[in-house]
N, C-alpha and C positions, 0 to 999 in steps of 0.2 A: 504493499498499499503506498501511496507517496505521501508527502509531507502534507500536513493540516494545517489550511490557512485559519488563523485564530484571529480576531472575529472573523466569522464566514461572510462573505459578500451579501447573504439574506438579512442578516443582523445589521450589518452597515446598511443598506438600502434602506430598511425600516426606521433606523435611528436608534435602534436598542441599545443599551447601556446597562451592563450588569453592575449593582451598585452593593450586592450582598453577595458572597459565596462562602462564608467563614465556615459553616456547618454544613459536613457531608449530607446530600441530600436534598437540600433545599439552597435556593437562589432567589433573589429579588431582583428585578429589571424594573428599567422606565423606558417610556417612549412617549412621543409626542405625537398625536394625531394629526398627521401631514394631509394638506389638501391635496396631493398626489394620489392619495389612498381614498379620498373621498368620493361617494355616489353622487348622484344627481342633485339630492336633498340637502347637500353638505355635511352629511354624518359618513363614518368611517365604514367603508366597504368590511363586511363581516370575516371575510377571507382574512384581511390583514389582522384582525383580532386575533383570529385561529393561530394567524403564523406566530404573532407574538406570543401566545400560550405555548404552542408547540418547542420554539426555540428556548423560551425558559425552562419547560418542562425537560427536555431535551438535555439542556445543561445539568439539571439536579440529577437526572440519570448519571451522567458521567460523573459528578463530583461523589455521589453514592458509590459508584464501583471504583473510585480512586482512595476511597478511605481504606481500602487494602494496599498495604505499600506495595509498590512496584507493578500495581495492575494498570494497565492500559488497556482502553476500550473505544470503540466507536458504537453510537447505538443506532437503531433504525425504528423509526415510527411504525408499528404494525396495526394501529388502530387508535381512531381520535375521536372524541364526543365534546362538541363545544355548545355552549349556551347562552345565547346574547339575551342579557337581561336589560339594558336600558341603551338608546341611542348614544353614540361618541361623537360630539360635535367637533369639527376640525380645530386644531390647537390645543384641546384638553391635554394636559399631561396624566399618563397611565401609569400604573404602578401594576407588575404582575409579579406575584409571589408563587413560586413552585415547589412541591415537595414530594419527596417519594414515599408512597403509602406503603408499598410492600416491594421486598426486591430479592433476587436470588443470584445462582451464577448466571442466568441466561436470559431472564426476563424482570423486567421491572415495571412497576404500575405507579404512576404519577396523578396529581391533581395541581390544579391551578387556579388561582381568583385573580381577576382583574378589578381594579379599582380606578376610579377617575380622581382628577385634583380635589374634588369634595369627601373623598373616601366613600362615595358611593359604588355600591356593586355593579359592575358593568357587564362581567362576563365570567364564566366558569368554564373550564375543560377538564377532561382525564384523558389519560392515553396509555397505552402498553407501548414499551418500548423493548426491541429484541437487543441482545448485548453479543457483541463480537469481539473477540481480543484483538488487538494488534501490535506489532513489532515496535 
């Protein structure tokens, strides 16, 4: 496997920033709802909210695995469910907290909550990631 780009292009495009990864299996990210990702009525298109949660949960899965010294992995999303609970206006600062709920050697199950800059819950997601060792 070739070298990994950190942060990946998808996170850079969305403007995602990891603000906390101190605890294995938990990460916190921020992202501003950019007008490039809005729909015709000026709210964030749901797929971008889902991508935000996916990146945060994937990072949480990796930090969970790295709690074992010397363990290097890549994770791949096997399935994901996203619930959109409130419209997100362009310019809103979002925070996503992602945690590993359960994990083992080959599979990790994660959940994420996304809140707006008024601390209102705007989305929830859950996902299963398949773990593959890397050199």
